[in-house]
N, C-alpha and C positions, 0 to 999 in steps of 0.2 A: 920175273920177281923172284922165286925162288933161287934162281941162277945166280942174282946178284948178293946172295948172302941173307936176305930179308925174308924170313919165314913166317910172321905173324904179320897178318893185315886185318884193317878194319873198313869195312865196306858202311858208308853212311847212307842209310836208306830213306833219309827224312825228307827228301824231294820226290821221291816216288810215290805215284798213288797205285800203279798197275804192276806186275811183274808179268812179263810174255815167257813164252818157252825158251826162246833165245836167252834172256836174262836168266833165267834158272838154270838151263844149262851150262852158261858161263861160270855162274856163281859155284856150281856142283863141280864144274873142271878144276876150277881154281881151287877149291877145297881139297879134293883127291890130291893135287899137285903138292900143296903146301904141307899137307899131313903125312905125304911121303918123305917129305924134306925134315920132319919133326916138328912142323909148325901148324898153323890154324888160322881160321877166317872167322872174324866176328860180324855179325850184322848188328849195327846201332841206327837208333832212331826210327825204328819200324813202327810204324802205326798200324792201326787196327786191322786195315785192309790188308798190308803186306802179309802180316800174321795170319789173317785167315787163307789167303792164297798158298802160304808156306803150308798151313794144315792140310789144305785141299790135295796138294801136290805130295802130301806125306813126307815134307821136307823141315817142319819145324822140329824134329827131333834130332835132324841131322846138324843143323848150325846151331852155335852159340848165338843168343841173342843178349844183348846188353843195351841198357836204356840211353846209355851217352860213350862218348869216346873215353871218358874218364874211367866209367865203369868197367870198359872193356879193357884198358892198360892193367887196372886191378886183377881182374881175371887171369890177363896172360901172366902177370907177376905170380898170381897163386899157382897156375898151371906149373910153372917152370921151378 
């Protein structure tokens, strides 16, 4: 991903009910890689269950969470 010139990504969490440790680890690895290249990863459409799990894992403050893809695009634009 970052090796192909893309550094800003959106992960749509809308279909997820639960985040297990594998998914959380994958998200953190992706986030670190993207940020090391000057990019970021935003989570969108995260339901209350997903937000609770991110809080429990102490990752809610690590990720930028947007309500929609459109909002994520706006936040990316504001960041740059």
